[in-house]
MITOR-668368 format. One record per residue (C-alpha): x, y, z; residue number from 1; residue in three letters. Coordinates in steps of 0.02 Angstrom, whole numbers. Layout:
<rs>
east,north,up,seq,type
X,Y,Z,NUM,Ala
...
</rs>
This chain:
<rs>
east,north,up,seq,type
468,-460,1073,1,Unk
391,-505,902,2,Unk
449,-656,799,3,Unk
611,-619,719,4,Unk
629,-444,793,5,Unk
788,-488,884,6,Unk
874,-538,726,7,Unk
844,-368,648,8,Unk
865,-264,807,9,Unk
688,-202,794,10,Unk
652,-116,958,11,Unk
464,-84,956,12,Unk
395,-97,1133,13,Unk
205,-110,1157,14,Unk
132,-42,1312,15,Unk
11,-167,1393,16,Unk
-106,-34,1450,17,Unk
-117,39,1274,18,Unk
-159,-138,1212,19,Unk
-301,-151,1341,20,Unk
-370,18,1304,21,Unk
-372,-26,1117,22,Unk
-460,-191,1146,23,Unk
-602,-95,1226,24,Unk
-633,15,1072,25,Unk
-794,-7,981,26,Unk
-863,82,824,27,Unk
-960,209,927,28,Unk
-797,270,1006,29,Unk
-732,345,845,30,Unk
-785,493,734,31,Unk
-837,482,553,32,Unk
-707,559,432,33,Unk
-753,719,342,34,Unk
-714,643,168,35,Unk
-666,484,86,36,Unk
-522,481,-41,37,Unk
-460,361,-171,38,Unk
-321,346,-302,39,Unk
-342,304,-482,40,Unk
-210,177,-531,41,Unk
-150,50,-659,42,Unk
-96,-111,-577,43,Unk
69,-176,-645,44,Unk
117,-351,-584,45,Unk
301,-352,-627,46,Unk
323,-531,-587,47,Unk
217,-668,-506,48,Unk
374,-752,-429,49,Unk
395,-746,-239,50,Unk
519,-830,-117,51,Unk
378,-854,8,52,Unk
238,-979,3,53,Unk
102,-903,113,54,Unk
-50,-1021,117,55,Unk
-182,-880,82,56,Unk
-94,-804,-66,57,Unk
-151,-831,-248,58,Unk
-33,-702,-319,59,Unk
126,-806,-335,60,Unk
157,-937,-462,61,Unk
277,-1088,-437,62,Unk
450,-1093,-522,63,Unk
429,-1124,-704,64,Unk
256,-1045,-714,65,Unk
296,-872,-651,66,Unk
270,-723,-770,67,Unk
388,-573,-795,68,Unk
329,-417,-885,69,Unk
446,-348,-1016,70,Unk
499,-167,-1019,71,Unk
384,-148,-1175,72,Unk
236,-227,-1078,73,Unk
263,-114,-932,74,Unk
265,41,-1046,75,Unk
107,-12,-1133,76,Unk
17,-39,-968,77,Unk
71,127,-901,78,Unk
24,211,-1064,79,Unk
-151,141,-1059,80,Unk
-166,190,-877,81,Unk
-109,370,-909,82,Unk
-229,384,-1057,83,Unk
-369,324,-940,84,Unk
-335,462,-819,85,Unk
-244,363,-690,86,Unk
-109,449,-579,87,Unk
-26,295,-505,88,Unk
76,150,-569,89,Unk
58,17,-436,90,Unk
204,-103,-454,91,Unk
195,-269,-361,92,Unk
294,-429,-353,93,Unk
341,-562,-224,94,Unk
487,-544,-108,95,Unk
659,-574,-187,96,Unk
586,-673,-329,97,Unk
751,-693,-421,98,Unk
821,-779,-263,99,Unk
713,-934,-287,100,Unk
669,-928,-476,101,Unk
816,-964,-590,102,Unk
723,-931,-743,103,Unk
668,-758,-684,104,Unk
851,-715,-633,105,Unk
917,-773,-806,106,Unk
790,-672,-899,107,Unk
832,-515,-803,108,Unk
1016,-542,-832,109,Unk
979,-555,-1024,110,Unk
893,-391,-1015,111,Unk
1039,-313,-924,112,Unk
979,-305,-742,113,Unk
1069,-377,-596,114,Unk
913,-401,-493,115,Unk
727,-375,-491,116,Unk
755,-214,-391,117,Unk
868,-149,-526,118,Unk
724,-192,-649,119,Unk
599,-106,-537,120,Unk
700,50,-541,121,Unk
691,50,-730,122,Unk
499,13,-727,123,Unk
474,161,-614,124,Unk
572,268,-738,125,Unk
454,209,-875,126,Unk
304,250,-773,127,Unk
366,424,-745,128,Unk
400,447,-934,129,Unk
223,393,-969,130,Unk
147,515,-848,131,Unk
116,409,-694,132,Unk
183,419,-515,133,Unk
255,253,-455,134,Unk
199,168,-297,135,Unk
297,9,-272,136,Unk
253,-143,-158,137,Unk
414,-250,-176,138,Unk
408,-343,-16,139,Unk
547,-336,113,140,Unk
683,-215,76,141,Unk
842,-152,160,142,Unk
887,26,190,143,Unk
1008,31,48,144,Unk
872,-36,-73,145,Unk
752,97,-8,146,Unk
884,228,-35,147,Unk
898,183,-217,148,Unk
716,152,-253,149,Unk
650,310,-166,150,Unk
731,410,-304,151,Unk
596,354,-424,152,Unk
443,319,-314,153,Unk
312,436,-258,154,Unk
273,319,-112,155,Unk
303,136,-69,156,Unk
225,3,41,157,Unk
221,-170,117,158,Unk
88,-249,224,159,Unk
140,-293,399,160,Unk
-7,-415,402,161,Unk
18,-465,585,162,Unk
143,-466,726,163,Unk
86,-634,769,164,Unk
178,-797,718,165,Unk
35,-876,627,166,Unk
23,-1045,529,167,Unk
-31,-947,377,168,Unk
151,-902,353,169,Unk
208,-1079,377,170,Unk
335,-1169,271,171,Unk
526,-1174,238,172,Unk
514,-1003,163,173,Unk
411,-897,278,174,Unk
393,-709,314,175,Unk
410,-655,500,176,Unk
350,-502,587,177,Unk
530,-454,626,178,Unk
564,-444,439,179,Unk
408,-341,406,180,Unk
439,-221,550,181,Unk
615,-203,495,182,Unk
561,-155,318,183,Unk
435,-21,384,184,Unk
578,48,494,185,Unk
698,51,351,186,Unk
573,149,242,187,Unk
553,277,385,188,Unk
742,295,403,189,Unk
754,333,215,190,Unk
607,460,218,191,Unk
491,359,105,192,Unk
299,402,119,193,Unk
241,234,160,194,Unk
81,118,160,195,Unk
63,-28,273,196,Unk
-80,-124,354,197,Unk
-145,-282,436,198,Unk
-229,-433,366,199,Unk
-379,-490,463,200,Unk
-425,-676,477,201,Unk
-262,-771,454,202,Unk
-260,-848,623,203,Unk
-220,-694,725,204,Unk
-313,-649,885,205,Unk
-383,-484,951,206,Unk
-231,-452,1052,207,Unk
-125,-478,898,208,Unk
-223,-349,802,209,Unk
-205,-219,937,210,Unk
-17,-255,951,211,Unk
5,-243,761,212,Unk
-82,-75,751,213,Unk
14,-6,898,214,Unk
177,-68,822,215,Unk
141,30,662,216,Unk
98,183,767,217,Unk
265,166,863,218,Unk
363,169,700,219,Unk
266,310,630,220,Unk
292,414,782,221,Unk
471,389,764,222,Unk
489,429,581,223,Unk
328,517,522,224,Unk
317,417,362,225,Unk
162,308,371,226,Unk
30,396,265,227,Unk
-104,257,275,228,Unk
-146,92,359,229,Unk
-250,-39,265,230,Unk
-370,-148,362,231,Unk
-388,-292,239,232,Unk
-495,-446,270,233,Unk
-437,-611,203,234,Unk
-549,-685,72,235,Unk
-575,-872,20,236,Unk
-483,-924,-134,237,Unk
-416,-1080,-225,238,Unk
-266,-1097,-104,239,Unk
-355,-1051,57,240,Unk
-505,-1092,158,241,Unk
-488,-952,280,242,Unk
-666,-889,305,243,Unk
-702,-707,271,244,Unk
-716,-610,431,245,Unk
-894,-556,473,246,Unk
-951,-373,473,247,Unk
-950,-361,662,248,Unk
-765,-407,665,249,Unk
-717,-292,528,250,Unk
-811,-145,608,251,Unk
-725,-174,776,252,Unk
-547,-194,693,253,Unk
-575,-37,588,254,Unk
-625,62,738,255,Unk
-474,-1,831,256,Unk
-363,55,691,257,Unk
-439,235,687,258,Unk
-419,240,876,259,Unk
-244,182,878,260,Unk
-168,291,739,261,Unk
-134,472,738,262,Unk
-271,572,648,263,Unk
-159,619,505,264,Unk
-133,433,462,265,Unk
-270,374,350,266,Unk
-372,208,380,267,Unk
-409,118,220,268,Unk
-515,-29,176,269,Unk
-511,-112,-5,270,Unk
-684,-80,-73,271,Unk
-676,-241,-183,272,Unk
-645,-347,-29,273,Unk
-735,-261,109,274,Unk
-912,-198,143,275,Unk
-845,-19,136,276,Unk
-1018,67,151,277,Unk
-1038,-18,315,278,Unk
-873,40,382,279,Unk
-880,226,348,280,Unk
-949,259,522,281,Unk
-805,160,597,282,Unk
-675,286,547,283,Unk
-614,241,370,284,Unk
-566,392,261,285,Unk
-486,310,113,286,Unk
-535,179,-16,287,Unk
-362,147,-81,288,Unk
-306,126,-264,289,Unk
-442,78,-386,290,Unk
-404,39,-564,291,Unk
-516,82,-718,292,Unk
-408,-26,-833,293,Unk
-330,-173,-739,294,Unk
-386,-313,-621,295,Unk
-335,-337,-439,296,Unk
-201,-462,-480,297,Unk
-181,-503,-296,298,Unk
-368,-543,-277,299,Unk
-422,-581,-462,300,Unk
-589,-648,-417,301,Unk
-642,-480,-338,302,Unk
-677,-345,-462,303,Unk
-636,-162,-434,304,Unk
-791,-51,-400,305,Unk
-818,85,-526,306,Unk
-834,271,-480,307,Unk
-1024,257,-459,308,Unk
-1000,124,-330,309,Unk
-867,225,-239,310,Unk
-982,373,-237,311,Unk
-1118,261,-159,312,Unk
-997,216,-21,313,Unk
-964,402,17,314,Unk
-1156,435,2,315,Unk
-1194,302,129,316,Unk
-1081,394,255,317,Unk
-1141,564,205,318,Unk
-959,620,158,319,Unk
-892,685,-4,320,Unk
-773,581,-115,321,Unk
-610,649,-171,322,Unk
-473,586,-285,323,Unk
-293,593,-220,324,Unk
-115,554,-278,325,Unk
-23,402,-218,326,Unk
75,524,-106,327,Unk
-34,603,24,328,Unk
-52,789,25,329,Unk
51,822,184,330,Unk
206,752,102,331,Unk
189,853,-62,332,Unk
295,1009,-100,333,Unk
223,1175,-42,334,Unk
175,1228,-217,335,Unk
54,1086,-242,336,Unk
1,1040,-68,337,Unk
-190,1057,-45,338,Unk
-252,1207,45,339,Unk
-264,1187,225,340,Unk
-153,1031,238,341,Unk
-9,1048,365,342,Unk
158,981,292,343,Unk
245,835,378,344,Unk
416,892,438,345,Unk
553,845,322,346,Unk
633,677,352,347,Unk
803,676,440,348,Unk
945,714,325,349,Unk
836,752,175,350,Unk
773,909,95,351,Unk
599,832,52,352,Unk
490,679,54,353,Unk
470,681,-133,354,Unk
627,647,-245,355,Unk
674,766,-386,356,Unk
617,644,-525,357,Unk
441,638,-455,358,Unk
431,823,-423,359,Unk
489,853,-600,360,Unk
349,731,-663,361,Unk
218,829,-569,362,Unk
278,1000,-625,363,Unk
289,952,-808,364,Unk
189,1061,-929,365,Unk
113,917,-1023,366,Unk
-65,848,-1003,367,Unk
-2,721,-877,368,Unk
80,853,-764,369,Unk
-77,955,-772,370,Unk
-179,807,-716,371,Unk
-70,767,-578,372,Unk
-70,947,-512,373,Unk
-260,953,-521,374,Unk
-279,795,-418,375,Unk
-151,853,-294,376,Unk
-251,1015,-271,377,Unk
-411,915,-246,378,Unk
-498,976,-404,379,Unk
-450,827,-518,380,Unk
-575,754,-636,381,Unk
-686,611,-580,382,Unk
-732,532,-745,383,Unk
-828,373,-734,384,Unk
-745,219,-804,385,Unk
-813,155,-970,386,Unk
-853,-27,-980,387,Unk
</rs>
């Protein structure tokens, strides 16, 4: 049983034979994807506050120094992103930041919000108004929080990172695998198209990597909601001296991810952190969200590649490059699902994976709706970013 799993009642059993089979996988055992995809986003760091103090993370700021974007700033960033041709508003913040940061909580109260999650709901509404589809990474959530936030999100996500109990998560305020697995399960129960992933190089071993991937697969097989799994290497930064995993390690882990997951679940590597061109033959089929207008605020020292660089990655693997929405095609409504893509069966108790507010945004007759539909169909523009 994984750390903290008992507390949350997470019943994810990993078969030992499946672990052994996965540990034997190498790059030559998987097929090259028939295409690479990416999403064009605007990165909106709602707040840099976080209740956790993970030793490898440069995103969070200590109490008294954390920032909080105002509604006006959120709208301006979304407007700039939409004008630049983005389709996704990527909202990030640390787990339960107003639980630890008095100043953040007081500011939210002054603005009329009971919590950061109430504020996120409004921020997602702003993104929809400005022509973008929200994809939120708000850390660990309960089912009731997912039930609320799914109504204004095209997709959501949280990194599992690892099922191992590692020192990188040390401290009085630490995340546990049980919490993360519970969040992934809660998203599935609420029918949220979901992104998760593993973090390579934070003290986990090969068996931990295999168990993490198989745990994700087990939850996806139960709920059908995992649309992509990120294989992300740790990078050195001002708070961490974890060495960046070498290429051989990343090639093997990516191949393991491809072998572990169902074919419909994409395997992604961040092209600003990983040598993506050297991983195409290991089974990646997605390069994640890339922004033409904002930094990677989680890894600010590592610039996003521009479209020419993404095309070079695809060319290295001999595959085409396609733009996508934050929601993968198999979760989209019939009228805009790409040709030849089989729909994922509707989530239990719901009519569709995509909530009405998001469907209405995609169906709108304005320039943003037309752009979203074009990208959904696979014939969206691939304009190169201007520097």
